[in-house]
MOPAC internal coordinates of N, CA, C and O (Angstrom, degrees):
PM7 1SCF
backbone

  N    0.0000 0     0.00 0     0.00 0    0    0    0
  C    1.4530 1     0.00 0     0.00 0    1    0    0
  C    1.5318 1   109.05 1     0.00 0    2    1    0
  O    1.2310 1   120.89 1   -39.07 1    3    2    1
  N    1.3122 1   115.91 1   140.93 1    3    2    1
  C    1.4520 1   121.91 1  -179.78 1    5    3    2
  C    1.5127 1   110.40 1   -94.78 1    6    5    3
  O    1.2310 1   121.13 1   -37.70 1    7    6    5
  N    1.3081 1   115.44 1   142.30 1    7    6    5
  C    1.4572 1   121.64 1   176.36 1    9    7    6
  C    1.5216 1   108.57 1   -99.40 1   10    9    7
  O    1.2310 1   120.39 1   -40.97 1   11   10    9
  N    1.3004 1   116.87 1   139.03 1   11   10    9
  C    1.4650 1   122.23 1   179.25 1   13   11   10
  C    1.5217 1   108.49 1   -77.36 1   14   13   11
  O    1.2310 1   120.42 1   -63.49 1   15   14   13
  N    1.3140 1   116.80 1   116.51 1   15   14   13
  C    1.4585 1   122.74 1   179.33 1   17   15   14
  C    1.5269 1   107.92 1   -95.74 1   18   17   15
  O    1.2310 1   120.85 1   -77.58 1   19   18   17
  N    1.3173 1   115.98 1   102.42 1   19   18   17
  C    1.4607 1   121.18 1  -176.08 1   21   19   18
  C    1.5246 1   112.67 1   -60.61 1   22   21   19
  O    1.2310 1   120.48 1   138.26 1   23   22   21
  N    1.3118 1   116.68 1   -41.74 1   23   22   21
  C    1.4670 1   119.65 1  -178.07 1   25   23   22
  C    1.5276 1   111.38 1   -63.63 1   26   25   23
  O    1.2310 1   121.02 1   133.01 1   27   26   25
  N    1.3210 1   115.66 1   -46.99 1   27   26   25
  C    1.4727 1   120.35 1  -179.69 1   29   27   26
  C    1.5314 1   110.78 1   -66.05 1   30   29   27
  O    1.2310 1   120.62 1   138.19 1   31   30   29
  N    1.3210 1   116.41 1   -41.81 1   31   30   29
  C    1.4608 1   120.65 1   178.90 1   33   31   30
  C    1.5291 1   111.02 1   -61.55 1   34   33   31
  O    1.2310 1   120.99 1   139.77 1   35   34   33
  N    1.3216 1   115.72 1   -40.23 1   35   34   33
  C    1.4636 1   119.51 1  -179.85 1   37   35   34
  C    1.5234 1   111.12 1   -65.99 1   38   37   35
  O    1.2310 1   120.22 1   140.75 1   39   38   37
  N    1.3207 1   117.19 1   -39.25 1   39   38   37
  C    1.4620 1   120.59 1   177.39 1   41   39   38
  C    1.5296 1   110.46 1   -60.62 1   42   41   39
  O    1.2310 1   120.60 1   132.48 1   43   42   41
  N    1.3312 1   116.46 1   -47.52 1   43   42   41
  C    1.4626 1   120.40 1   179.66 1   45   43   42
  C    1.5306 1   111.16 1   -63.24 1   46   45   43
  O    1.2310 1   120.67 1   138.64 1   47   46   45
  N    1.3177 1   116.32 1   -41.36 1   47   46   45
  C    1.4583 1   122.45 1  -179.87 1   49   47   46
  C    1.5294 1   110.44 1   -61.67 1   50   49   47
  O    1.2310 1   120.51 1   131.70 1   51   50   49
  N    1.3264 1   116.63 1   -48.30 1   51   50   49
  C    1.4607 1   120.34 1  -179.94 1   53   51   50
  C    1.5261 1   111.54 1   -65.36 1   54   53   51
  O    1.2310 1   120.23 1   141.91 1   55   54   53
  N    1.3131 1   117.17 1   -38.09 1   55   54   53
  C    1.4663 1   119.99 1   177.98 1   57   55   54
  C    1.5240 1   111.22 1   -62.00 1   58   57   55
  O    1.2310 1   120.44 1   141.68 1   59   58   57
  N    1.3206 1   116.76 1   -38.32 1   59   58   57
  C    1.4663 1   120.09 1   178.08 1   61   59   58
  C    1.5273 1   110.74 1   -68.40 1   62   61   59
  O    1.2310 1   120.34 1   140.40 1   63   62   61
  N    1.3212 1   116.96 1   -39.60 1   63   62   61
  C    1.4674 1   119.99 1   175.88 1   65   63   62
  C    1.5322 1   109.44 1   -59.51 1   66   65   63
  O    1.2310 1   120.72 1   134.41 1   67   66   65
  N    1.3143 1   116.22 1   -45.59 1   67   66   65
  C    1.4697 1   120.45 1  -179.55 1   69   67   66
  C    1.5296 1   111.07 1   -60.44 1   70   69   67
  O    1.2310 1   120.67 1   137.80 1   71   70   69
  N    1.3102 1   116.33 1   -42.20 1   71   70   69
  C    1.4700 1   120.40 1   179.84 1   73   71   70
  C    1.5306 1   110.80 1   -65.45 1   74   73   71
  O    1.2310 1   120.53 1   138.43 1   75   74   73
  N    1.3179 1   116.59 1   -41.57 1   75   74   73
  C    1.4629 1   120.97 1  -177.42 1   77   75   74
  C    1.5314 1   112.34 1   -70.48 1   78   77   75
  O    1.2310 1   120.44 1   147.06 1   79   78   77
  N    1.3173 1   116.77 1   -32.94 1   79   78   77
  C    1.4724 1   118.76 1  -176.05 1   81   79   78
  C    1.5228 1   112.65 1   -85.44 1   82   81   79
  O    1.2310 1   119.71 1   168.24 1   83   82   81
  N    1.3149 1   118.17 1   -11.76 1   83   82   81
  C    1.4650 1   122.07 1  -176.45 1   85   83   82
  C    1.5346 1   112.19 1   -55.05 1   86   85   83
  O    1.2310 1   120.59 1   133.06 1   87   86   85
  N    1.3162 1   116.47 1   -46.94 1   87   86   85
  C    1.4637 1   120.32 1   179.47 1   89   87   86
  C    1.5153 1   112.58 1   -65.29 1   90   89   87
  O    1.2310 1   120.96 1   146.28 1   91   90   89
  N    1.3125 1   115.78 1   -33.72 1   91   90   89
  C    1.4607 1   119.30 1   178.83 1   93   91   90
  C    1.5263 1   110.85 1   -67.07 1   94   93   91
  O    1.2310 1   120.72 1   141.50 1   95   94   93
  N    1.3377 1   116.23 1   -38.50 1   95   94   93
  C    1.4621 1   119.31 1   176.02 1   97   95   94
  C    1.5264 1   110.86 1   -61.51 1   98   97   95
  O    1.2310 1   120.45 1   136.48 1   99   98   97
  N    1.3142 1   116.75 1   -43.52 1   99   98   97
  C    1.4691 1   120.22 1  -179.97 1  101   99   98
  C    1.5187 1   111.25 1   -60.29 1  102  101   99
  O    1.2310 1   120.41 1   135.13 1  103  102  101
  N    1.3222 1   116.82 1   -44.87 1  103  102  101
  C    1.4657 1   120.93 1   178.66 1  105  103  102
  C    1.5244 1   111.12 1   -62.08 1  106  105  103
  O    1.2310 1   120.89 1   136.59 1  107  106  105
  N    1.3164 1   115.90 1   -43.41 1  107  106  105
  C    1.4665 1   119.53 1  -179.83 1  109  107  106
  C    1.5249 1   111.77 1   -67.29 1  110  109  107
  O    1.2310 1   120.18 1   146.29 1  111  110  109
  N    1.3248 1   117.25 1   -33.71 1  111  110  109
  C    1.4668 1   120.05 1   176.76 1  113  111  110
  C    1.5294 1   110.87 1   -61.63 1  114  113  111
  O    1.2310 1   120.74 1   136.92 1  115  114  113
  N    1.3190 1   116.19 1   -43.08 1  115  114  113
  C    1.4702 1   120.34 1   178.48 1  117  115  114
  C    1.5245 1   110.02 1   -63.75 1  118  117  115
  O    1.2310 1   120.68 1   134.18 1  119  118  117
  N    1.3360 1   116.30 1   -45.82 1  119  118  117
  C    1.4644 1   119.66 1   179.20 1  121  119  118
  C    1.5290 1   111.20 1   -61.38 1  122  121  119
  O    1.2310 1   120.76 1   141.12 1  123  122  121
  N    1.3244 1   116.16 1   -38.88 1  123  122  121
  C    1.4614 1   120.00 1  -179.79 1  125  123  122
  C    1.5267 1   110.96 1   -64.01 1  126  125  123
  O    1.2310 1   120.69 1   135.19 1  127  126  125
  N    1.3228 1   116.29 1   -44.81 1  127  126  125
  C    1.4644 1   119.59 1   179.73 1  129  127  126
  C    1.5311 1   111.33 1   -63.01 1  130  129  127
  O    1.2310 1   120.42 1   143.42 1  131  130  129
  N    1.3132 1   116.81 1   -36.58 1  131  130  129
  C    1.4747 1   119.71 1   176.58 1  133  131  130
  C    1.5349 1   109.93 1   -65.12 1  134  133  131
  O    1.2310 1   120.86 1   140.80 1  135  134  133
  N    1.3235 1   115.96 1   -39.20 1  135  134  133
  C    1.4652 1   119.87 1   178.51 1  137  135  134
  C    1.5229 1   110.79 1   -66.98 1  138  137  135
  O    1.2310 1   119.94 1   145.31 1  139  138  137
  N    1.3155 1   117.73 1   -34.69 1  139  138  137
  C    1.4659 1   121.58 1   176.27 1  141  139  138
  C    1.5253 1   109.55 1   -65.51 1  142  141  139
  O    1.2310 1   120.82 1   136.18 1  143  142  141
  N    1.3224 1   116.04 1   -43.82 1  143  142  141
  C    1.4673 1   120.38 1  -178.63 1  145  143  142
  C    1.5249 1   112.09 1   -61.57 1  146  145  143
  O    1.2310 1   120.85 1   146.03 1  147  146  145
  N    1.3222 1   115.98 1   -33.97 1  147  146  145
  C    1.4660 1   120.21 1  -179.50 1  149  147  146
  C    1.5280 1   112.34 1   -97.06 1  150  149  147
  O    1.2310 1   120.74 1  -175.84 1  151  150  149
  N    1.3239 1   116.19 1     4.16 1  151  150  149
  C    1.4663 1   122.75 1  -179.34 1  153  151  150
  C    1.5287 1   112.29 1    57.05 1  154  153  151
  O    1.2310 1   120.71 1  -142.54 1  155  154  153
  N    1.3108 1   116.24 1    37.46 1  155  154  153
  C    1.4673 1   122.25 1   179.15 1  157  155  154
  C    1.5283 1   108.86 1   -90.53 1  158  157  155
  O    1.2310 1   121.05 1   -93.21 1  159  158  157
  N    1.3180 1   115.60 1    86.79 1  159  158  157
  C    1.4635 1   120.59 1  -175.68 1  161  159  158
  C    1.5318 1   112.59 1   -68.25 1  162  161  159
  O    1.2310 1   120.62 1   151.33 1  163  162  161
  N    1.3185 1   116.41 1   -28.67 1  163  162  161
  C    1.4649 1   119.29 1   177.35 1  165  163  162
  C    1.5244 1   110.22 1   -65.14 1  166  165  163
  O    1.2310 1   120.76 1   134.09 1  167  166  165
  N    1.3106 1   116.15 1   -45.91 1  167  166  165
  C    1.4701 1   121.32 1   178.45 1  169  167  166
  C    1.5367 1   110.22 1   -64.22 1  170  169  167
  O    1.2310 1   120.42 1   140.18 1  171  170  169
  N    1.3152 1   116.81 1   -39.82 1  171  170  169
  C    1.4584 1   120.20 1   178.44 1  173  171  170
  C    1.5265 1   110.92 1   -59.66 1  174  173  171
  O    1.2310 1   120.34 1   136.97 1  175  174  173
  N    1.3228 1   116.95 1   -43.03 1  175  174  173
  C    1.4617 1   121.45 1   179.52 1  177  175  174
  C    1.5264 1   111.00 1   -65.67 1  178  177  175
  O    1.2310 1   120.63 1   139.29 1  179  178  177
  N    1.3417 1   116.41 1   -40.71 1  179  178  177
  C    1.4710 1   120.33 1   177.99 1  181  179  178
  C    1.5240 1   111.03 1   -61.33 1  182  181  179
  O    1.2310 1   120.69 1   135.66 1  183  182  181
  N    1.3112 1   116.29 1   -44.34 1  183  182  181
  C    1.4668 1   121.05 1  -179.18 1  185  183  182
  C    1.5258 1   110.45 1   -66.91 1  186  185  183
  O    1.2310 1   120.15 1   139.86 1  187  186  185
  N    1.3155 1   117.32 1   -40.14 1  187  186  185
  C    1.4644 1   120.88 1   177.86 1  189  187  186
  C    1.5309 1   110.16 1   -60.59 1  190  189  187
  O    1.2310 1   120.20 1   140.63 1  191  190  189
  N    1.3143 1   117.22 1   -39.37 1  191  190  189
  C    1.4663 1   121.68 1   177.57 1  193  191  190
  C    1.5276 1   110.75 1   -65.50 1  194  193  191
  O    1.2310 1   120.30 1   137.40 1  195  194  193
  N    1.3273 1   117.02 1   -42.60 1  195  194  193
  C    1.4643 1   121.00 1   178.54 1  197  195  194
  C    1.5235 1   111.22 1   -63.57 1  198  197  195
  O    1.2310 1   120.66 1   138.74 1  199  198  197
  N    1.3231 1   116.35 1   -41.26 1  199  198  197
  C    1.4640 1   120.05 1   179.65 1  201  199  198
  C    1.5262 1   110.96 1   -66.13 1  202  201  199
  O    1.2310 1   120.36 1   141.48 1  203  202  201
  N    1.3217 1   116.91 1   -38.52 1  203  202  201
  C    1.4654 1   119.41 1   178.05 1  205  203  202
  C    1.5295 1   110.32 1   -65.83 1  206  205  203
  O    1.2310 1   120.13 1   142.26 1  207  206  205
  N    1.3227 1   117.36 1   -37.74 1  207  206  205
  C    1.4656 1   120.65 1   176.97 1  209  207  206
  C    1.5291 1   110.42 1   -61.44 1  210  209  207
  O    1.2310 1   120.23 1   140.71 1  211  210  209
  N    1.3241 1   117.16 1   -39.29 1  211  210  209
  C    1.4655 1   120.79 1   176.81 1  213  211  210
  C    1.5300 1   110.94 1   -64.83 1  214  213  211
  O    1.2310 1   120.52 1   139.49 1  215  214  213
  N    1.3169 1   116.60 1   -40.51 1  215  214  213
  C    1.4640 1   119.94 1   178.52 1  217  215  214
  C    1.5319 1   110.80 1   -64.03 1  218  217  215
  O    1.2310 1   120.89 1   141.57 1  219  218  217
  N    1.3181 1   115.91 1   -38.43 1  219  218  217
  C    1.4611 1   121.09 1  -176.74 1  221  219  218
  C    1.5271 1   113.45 1   -70.99 1  222  221  219
  O    1.2310 1   119.89 1   167.05 1  223  222  221
  N    1.3231 1   117.82 1   -12.95 1  223  222  221
  C    1.4650 1   120.76 1  -178.61 1  225  223  222
  C    1.5276 1   112.79 1   -60.02 1  226  225  223
  O    1.2310 1   120.30 1   153.59 1  227  226  225
  N    1.3111 1   117.03 1   -26.41 1  227  226  225
  C    1.4644 1   119.36 1  -178.95 1  229  227  226
  C    1.5311 1   112.66 1   -93.35 1  230  229  227
  O    1.2310 1   119.96 1  -171.16 1  231  230  229
  N    1.3086 1   117.68 1     8.84 1  231  230  229
  C    1.4652 1   121.12 1   176.37 1  233  231  230
  C    1.5217 1   109.65 1   -81.09 1  234  233  231
  O    1.2310 1   120.91 1  -114.54 1  235  234  233
  N    1.3022 1   115.87 1    65.46 1  235  234  233
  C    1.4574 1   123.14 1  -178.58 1  237  235  234
  C    1.5256 1   107.03 1  -122.38 1  238  237  235
  O    1.2310 1   120.62 1   -40.77 1  239  238  237
  N    1.3136 1   116.42 1   139.23 1  239  238  237
  C    1.4587 1   121.09 1   176.85 1  241  239  238
  C    1.5286 1   109.51 1  -122.34 1  242  241  239
  O    1.2310 1   120.97 1   -16.23 1  243  242  241
  N    1.3126 1   115.76 1   163.77 1  243  242  241
  C    1.4694 1   120.19 1  -179.70 1  245  243  242
  C    1.5249 1   111.92 1   -66.19 1  246  245  243
  O    1.2310 1   119.91 1   163.06 1  247  246  245
  N    1.3189 1   117.77 1   -16.94 1  247  246  245
  C    1.4649 1   119.75 1   178.75 1  249  247  246
  C    1.5330 1   111.99 1   -74.94 1  250  249  247
  O    1.2310 1   120.03 1   169.69 1  251  250  249
  N    1.3286 1   117.55 1   -10.31 1  251  250  249
  C    1.4617 1   121.54 1  -178.22 1  253  251  250
  C    1.5274 1   113.72 1   -88.11 1  254  253  251
  O    1.2310 1   120.15 1   173.92 1  255  254  253
  N    1.3353 1   117.32 1    -6.08 1  255  254  253
  C    1.4627 1   119.60 1  -179.46 1  257  255  254
  C    1.5246 1   110.14 1  -150.48 1  258  257  255
  O    1.2310 1   121.16 1   -23.52 1  259  258  257
  N    1.3122 1   115.38 1   156.48 1  259  258  257
  C    1.4660 1   121.22 1   177.85 1  261  259  258
  C    1.5264 1   111.83 1  -116.81 1  262  261  259
  O    1.2310 1   120.87 1   144.86 1  263  262  261
  N    1.3232 1   115.95 1   -35.14 1  263  262  261
  C    1.4604 1   120.42 1  -175.07 1  265  263  262
  C    1.5240 1   110.01 1  -121.31 1  266  265  263
  O    1.2310 1   121.67 1   -10.52 1  267  266  265
  N    1.3138 1   114.41 1   169.48 1  267  266  265
  C    1.4615 1   120.01 1   176.30 1  269  267  266
  C    1.5203 1   110.31 1   -60.73 1  270  269  267
  O    1.2310 1   120.28 1   139.77 1  271  270  269
  N    1.3042 1   117.07 1   -40.23 1  271  270  269
  C    1.4694 1   120.96 1   178.92 1  273  271  270
  C    1.5237 1   111.51 1   -62.71 1  274  273  271
  O    1.2310 1   120.85 1   140.55 1  275  274  273
  N    1.3293 1   115.98 1   -39.45 1  275  274  273
  C    1.4670 1   119.69 1   177.25 1  277  275  274
  C    1.5287 1   110.40 1   -61.33 1  278  277  275
  O    1.2310 1   120.93 1   136.20 1  279  278  277
  N    1.3294 1   115.83 1   -43.80 1  279  278  277
  C    1.4632 1   120.50 1  -179.49 1  281  279  278
  C    1.5278 1   110.44 1   -63.71 1  282  281  279
  O    1.2310 1   120.20 1   134.25 1  283  282  281
  N    1.2947 1   117.22 1   -45.75 1  283  282  281
  C    1.4601 1   121.36 1   178.88 1  285  283  282
  C    1.5262 1   110.39 1   -59.56 1  286  285  283
  O    1.2310 1   120.74 1   145.28 1  287  286  285
  N    1.3237 1   116.18 1   -34.72 1  287  286  285
  C    1.4596 1   120.92 1   178.17 1  289  287  286
  C    1.5246 1   113.53 1   -65.69 1  290  289  287
  O    1.2310 1   120.26 1   163.60 1  291  290  289
  N    1.3163 1   117.11 1   -16.40 1  291  290  289
  C    1.4662 1   121.17 1   178.51 1  293  291  290
  C    1.5280 1   113.00 1   -84.62 1  294  293  291
  O    1.2310 1   120.50 1   173.83 1  295  294  293
  N    1.3355 1   116.66 1    -6.17 1  295  294  293
  C    1.4661 1   120.26 1  -179.09 1  297  295  294
  C    1.5345 1   109.22 1   -61.88 1  298  297  295
  O    1.2310 1   119.51 1   -51.08 1  299  298  297
  N    1.3351 1   118.55 1   128.92 1  299  298  297
  C    1.4655 1   122.34 1  -177.66 1  301  299  298
  C    1.5393 1   112.60 1   -80.84 1  302  301  299
  O    1.2310 1   120.53 1  -104.45 1  303  302  301
  N    1.3197 1   116.59 1    75.55 1  303  302  301
  C    1.4724 1   121.13 1  -177.10 1  305  303  302
  C    1.5223 1   111.96 1   -59.95 1  306  305  303
  O    1.2310 1   120.17 1   148.37 1  307  306  305
  N    1.3280 1   117.28 1   -31.63 1  307  306  305
  C    1.4681 1   120.03 1  -179.16 1  309  307  306
  C    1.5326 1   112.03 1   -66.56 1  310  309  307
  O    1.2310 1   120.63 1   161.29 1  311  310  309
  N    1.3294 1   116.40 1   -18.71 1  311  310  309
  C    1.4693 1   120.39 1  -179.66 1  313  311  310
  C    1.5299 1   112.19 1  -109.88 1  314  313  311
  O    1.2310 1   120.61 1   137.10 1  315  314  313
  N    1.3435 1   116.43 1   -42.90 1  315  314  313
  C    1.4702 1   120.80 1  -173.78 1  317  315  314
  C    1.5150 1   114.06 1  -107.21 1  318  317  315
  O    1.2310 1   119.76 1   177.13 1  319  318  317
  N    1.3024 1   118.07 1    -2.87 1  319  318  317
  C    1.4586 1   119.93 1  -178.67 1  321  319  318
  C    1.5231 1   112.02 1    85.70 1  322  321  319
  O    1.2310 1   120.97 1    15.48 1  323  322  321
  N    1.2995 1   115.76 1  -164.52 1  323  322  321
  C    1.4622 1   121.35 1  -174.15 1  325  323  322
  C    1.5323 1   111.90 1   -62.48 1  326  325  323
  O    1.2310 1   121.68 1   -39.36 1  327  326  325
  N    1.3048 1   114.39 1   140.64 1  327  326  325
  C    1.4589 1   121.27 1  -179.75 1  329  327  326
  C    1.5243 1   110.89 1   -68.13 1  330  329  327
  O    1.2310 1   119.75 1   -51.69 1  331  330  329
  N    1.3213 1   118.09 1   128.31 1  331  330  329
  C    1.4616 1   120.45 1  -179.66 1  333  331  330
  C    1.5310 1   113.55 1   -74.23 1  334  333  331
  O    1.2310 1   120.02 1   172.56 1  335  334  333
  N    1.3059 1   117.57 1    -7.44 1  335  334  333
  C    1.4540 1   121.41 1  -178.12 1  337  335  334
  C    1.5286 1   113.56 1   -93.58 1  338  337  335
  O    1.2310 1   120.29 1   179.59 1  339  338  337
  N    1.3221 1   117.04 1    -0.41 1  339  338  337
  C    1.4810 1   119.98 1  -179.19 1  341  339  338
  C    1.5020 1   110.36 1   -75.65 1  342  341  339
  O    1.2310 1   120.10 1   180.00 1  343  342  341

């Protein structure tokens, strides 16, 4: 029987989040530079908020879940789409 290793599972989970959000950061960087070129400070602020939300996705600790199912439930589908661990 296998034991669920919360620490190892969290590392893998966060690594997948990082991989999935990488493309979103690139897209937002392009949008931000366009907003800089047009001096659209409102758009710049919106993009900065979106980028911070992406950074915050990995602010997960082992105290937030007990089981593998609990961890999978923390996947931010509204931002990254369907969880690859399902």
